[in-house]
C-alpha positions as CSV (number, residue, x, y, z in Angstrom):
1,M,62.7,131.6,84.3
2,T,62.9,135.4,83.1
3,V,63.9,136.1,79.6
4,V,64.5,140.0,80.3
5,D,67.4,140.7,82.7
6,V,67.4,143.9,84.5
7,A,70.2,145.9,86.2
8,I,70.7,149.4,87.6
9,A,74.0,151.3,88.3
10,H,75.1,154.8,88.3
11,G,71.6,156.1,87.2
12,V,71.4,153.7,84.2
13,M,69.1,150.9,83.8
14,T,70.4,148.1,81.5
15,I,67.6,145.9,80.0
16,T,69.0,142.7,78.3
17,L,67.0,140.5,76.2
18,D,67.8,136.8,77.4
19,D,66.0,134.6,75.5
20,V,68.8,133.2,73.4
21,D,67.2,129.8,72.4
22,R,64.3,131.6,70.8
23,R,66.8,134.4,69.3
24,N,65.0,136.9,71.8
25,A,61.7,136.9,69.6
26,L,59.0,139.0,70.9
27,S,57.0,136.3,73.0
28,Q,54.3,137.4,75.4
29,Q,56.6,136.7,78.3
30,L,59.5,138.9,77.0
31,L,57.0,141.7,76.0
32,R,55.4,141.6,79.6
33,E,58.8,141.5,81.2
34,F,60.0,144.4,79.2
35,L,57.0,146.5,79.9
36,D,57.6,145.6,83.6
37,A,61.0,146.9,83.3
38,I,59.9,150.0,82.0
39,D,57.5,150.4,84.8
40,G,60.4,149.9,87.2
41,A,62.5,152.5,85.4
42,E,59.8,155.2,85.2
43,G,59.0,154.8,88.9
44,D,62.6,155.0,90.1
45,P,63.8,158.6,90.3
46,A,67.5,157.4,90.4
47,V,67.0,156.0,86.8
48,R,68.1,158.7,84.1
49,A,68.6,156.6,81.3
50,V,68.0,153.1,80.0
51,V,70.2,150.8,77.8
52,V,68.7,148.0,76.0
53,T,70.8,145.1,74.7
54,N,70.7,141.4,74.3
55,Q,72.4,138.1,74.9
56,G,73.4,136.0,72.1
57,T,73.9,136.8,68.4
58,V,70.4,138.1,67.7
59,F,69.2,141.3,69.1
60,C,65.6,140.4,68.4
61,A,64.2,138.2,65.8
62,G,60.7,139.7,65.8
63,A,57.4,137.8,66.5
64,N,57.6,134.5,68.1
65,L,55.8,132.8,65.0
66,A,55.3,129.4,67.1
67,E,53.4,131.5,69.7
68,R,51.6,133.6,67.2
69,S,50.4,130.6,65.0
70,S,48.8,129.0,68.1
71,P,45.0,129.3,68.9
72,P,44.5,132.6,71.1
73,G,43.9,131.8,74.8
74,T,40.6,132.5,76.5
75,D,42.1,133.7,79.8
76,V,41.0,137.4,80.1
77,A,43.6,137.8,82.8
78,S,46.3,137.1,80.4
79,A,45.1,138.9,77.4
80,P,47.8,139.3,74.8
81,V,49.9,142.2,74.5
82,D,50.8,143.6,71.1
83,L,54.4,144.9,70.2
84,S,52.7,148.1,69.6
85,T,52.2,148.5,73.3
86,L,55.9,148.3,73.9
87,L,56.9,150.5,71.2
88,A,54.5,153.3,72.4
89,R,55.8,153.0,75.8
90,I,59.4,153.4,74.5
91,S,58.7,156.4,72.3
92,R,56.4,158.0,74.9
93,S,58.6,157.5,77.9
94,P,60.1,160.6,79.5
95,L,63.4,158.5,79.8
96,P,65.9,158.3,77.0
97,F,66.4,154.7,75.7
98,V,69.7,153.7,74.2
99,G,69.9,150.8,72.0
100,R,73.2,148.7,72.3
101,I,72.5,146.3,69.4
102,N,75.0,143.4,69.6
103,G,73.4,141.1,67.1
104,H,70.9,140.8,64.1
105,C,67.5,142.5,63.9
106,V,64.7,141.0,61.8
107,A,61.0,142.0,61.4
108,G,59.7,143.3,64.7
109,G,63.3,143.5,65.9
110,V,64.0,146.2,63.4
111,G,61.2,148.2,65.0
112,L,62.5,147.7,68.5
113,A,66.0,149.0,67.4
114,A,64.4,152.0,65.5
115,V,62.2,153.0,68.3
116,M,65.3,153.7,70.6
117,D,66.1,157.5,70.9
118,I,69.8,156.8,70.2
119,S,71.2,153.4,68.9
120,V,74.5,151.8,68.2
121,A,74.9,148.5,66.1
122,V,77.8,146.1,65.6
123,D,79.1,145.9,62.2
124,S,78.2,142.2,62.0
125,A,74.5,142.8,62.5
126,L,72.0,142.2,59.8
127,F,68.5,143.8,59.6
128,G,65.6,143.0,57.6
129,F,61.9,143.5,57.1
130,T,61.1,139.9,56.4
131,E,57.6,140.0,57.0
132,V,56.3,139.5,53.7
133,R,58.1,136.2,53.3
134,V,56.0,134.7,55.9
135,G,52.7,136.3,54.7
136,V,52.4,139.3,56.8
137,A,53.5,142.9,56.6
138,P,55.6,145.2,58.8
139,A,52.5,146.9,60.1
140,M,52.9,148.0,63.7
141,I,56.8,148.8,63.3
142,S,55.9,150.9,60.4
143,V,54.7,153.5,62.8
144,V,58.3,153.9,64.4
145,C,60.3,153.2,61.3
146,L,58.5,155.3,58.5
147,P,59.3,158.8,60.2
148,K,63.0,157.7,60.1
149,M,63.0,156.6,56.4
150,R,62.6,158.2,53.0
151,L,59.5,156.6,51.5
152,G,61.1,155.1,48.5
153,D,63.6,153.3,50.8
154,A,61.1,152.2,53.1
155,R,58.7,150.9,50.1
156,A,61.6,148.8,48.6
157,A,62.7,147.4,52.0
158,F,59.2,146.5,52.9
159,L,58.5,144.9,49.6
160,R,61.6,143.1,49.3
161,G,61.8,141.7,52.6
162,Q,65.8,141.1,52.1
163,R,68.3,141.4,54.8
164,F,70.8,144.3,54.7
165,S,73.8,145.3,56.7
166,A,74.1,147.6,59.7
167,T,75.8,150.2,57.5
168,E,72.7,150.2,55.2
169,A,70.5,150.4,58.3
170,E,72.3,153.5,59.3
171,R,72.0,155.0,55.9
172,L,68.3,154.3,56.0
173,G,67.9,156.1,59.3
174,L,66.9,153.1,61.4
175,I,70.0,153.4,63.8
176,N,72.4,156.1,64.6
177,Q,75.8,154.5,64.6
178,V,77.8,151.5,63.5
179,T,80.8,150.2,65.2
180,S,83.0,147.1,65.6
181,S,82.1,144.8,68.7
182,D,85.3,145.9,70.4
183,D,84.4,149.4,70.3
184,L,80.6,148.9,71.3
185,D,80.8,149.5,74.8
186,A,82.9,152.7,74.3
187,A,80.5,154.1,71.9
188,I,77.5,153.3,74.4
189,T,79.5,154.8,77.3
190,A,80.0,158.1,75.4
191,I,76.2,158.4,74.5
192,V,75.4,157.6,78.2
193,N,77.8,160.0,79.7
194,D,76.3,162.8,77.4
195,L,72.8,161.8,78.6
196,L,74.1,162.0,82.3
197,S,75.2,165.7,81.6
198,G,71.8,166.6,80.6
199,E,69.2,167.7,83.4
200,P,66.4,164.9,83.6
201,G,63.6,167.1,82.9
202,A,65.2,168.8,80.2
203,L,66.1,165.5,78.5
204,S,62.3,164.7,78.9
205,A,61.3,168.0,77.2
206,A,63.9,167.5,74.3
207,K,62.1,164.0,73.8
208,L,58.8,165.5,74.0
209,L,59.8,168.0,71.2
210,T,60.7,165.3,68.8
211,N,57.5,163.3,69.3
212,T,55.2,166.5,69.2
213,V,56.4,169.3,66.8
214,P,56.6,167.2,63.6
215,G,52.8,166.5,63.9
216,M,52.0,170.2,64.5
217,A,51.1,173.1,62.1
218,H,53.7,175.7,62.3
219,E,51.6,178.3,64.2
220,D,50.6,175.9,66.7
221,A,54.1,174.5,67.0
222,F,55.5,177.9,67.8
223,D,52.7,178.7,70.3
224,W,53.3,175.4,72.1
225,T,57.1,175.5,72.1
226,T,57.2,179.3,73.3
227,T,55.2,178.4,76.4
228,L,57.2,175.3,77.0
229,S,60.5,177.3,76.6
230,A,59.3,180.0,79.0
231,H,58.4,177.4,81.4
232,L,61.8,175.7,81.3
233,F,63.8,178.9,81.5
234,A,61.8,179.8,84.7
235,S,62.6,176.5,86.4
236,D,65.2,175.9,89.3
237,E,67.0,173.6,87.1
238,A,67.5,176.1,84.3
239,R,68.8,178.6,86.9
240,E,71.3,176.1,88.3
241,G,72.3,175.2,84.8
242,M,72.9,178.8,83.6
243,T,74.8,179.5,86.9
244,A,76.9,176.4,86.6
245,F,77.8,177.5,83.0
246,L,78.9,181.1,84.0
247,E,80.8,179.8,87.0
248,K,82.7,177.1,84.8
249,R,81.6,174.2,86.8
250,P,79.5,171.3,86.2
251,A,75.8,171.6,87.1
252,S,74.6,169.5,90.1
253,W,73.1,166.8,88.2
254,V,76.1,165.9,86.0
255,Q,77.3,162.4,86.3
256,R,79.7,160.2,84.5
257,L,80.0,156.4,84.2
258,P,82.8,154.8,86.1
259,D,85.5,153.5,83.6
260,S,84.7,150.0,82.2
261,T,81.2,150.1,83.6
262,L,79.7,148.8,80.4
């Protein structure tokens, strides 16, 4: 029985966490199925964006504590998968990932929400770096959360371990938008339609910029981005995009979701 559902329609893969009984905790099965879904998305040229959402009232409850507290297995073929592997795959993927966060996010679940390129959460969702309350720390997820947060805010949230509202998560920079449950699908549709208006290679390049430039010295960054920009402007895709703009028509890659798709 699977715990991650995958559907593809209109250029969008929807990955749904569906282990409701375990509050979509990050079990080995869930991590492996999620990674398999990413493999499928990146291997399918028809997929231009990925939406990640959930069944139940919890987007993700973090680590599966029952599983993590059990003695490690000895089967080399089923060596454990770390959450860091999933977070790195999402962060480095050439595809844009959109979080449709329709429930609470706790511990590792906050990291999963934060690693999304664009994210919208329902206003009823609660967030929390609760790791210290079970004797650990938000170690792996700090890699994706700290770049989005002020250090003082991060330190307070990591140390206190309290739960906080979706509005506070937005203020902290962990998510992009808060909406009512009634307006969630409309918000996601608007974001996905924007992504489907962008040329796929250009979207990949834009995501690469956000991953690469912040860690570079200014001189190196200008050298690298000058080369990248020249490459992009010389492409057939840029030629089509600029021609379409001048001719006041949609570029050849532009798509839109049908009404009521999500």
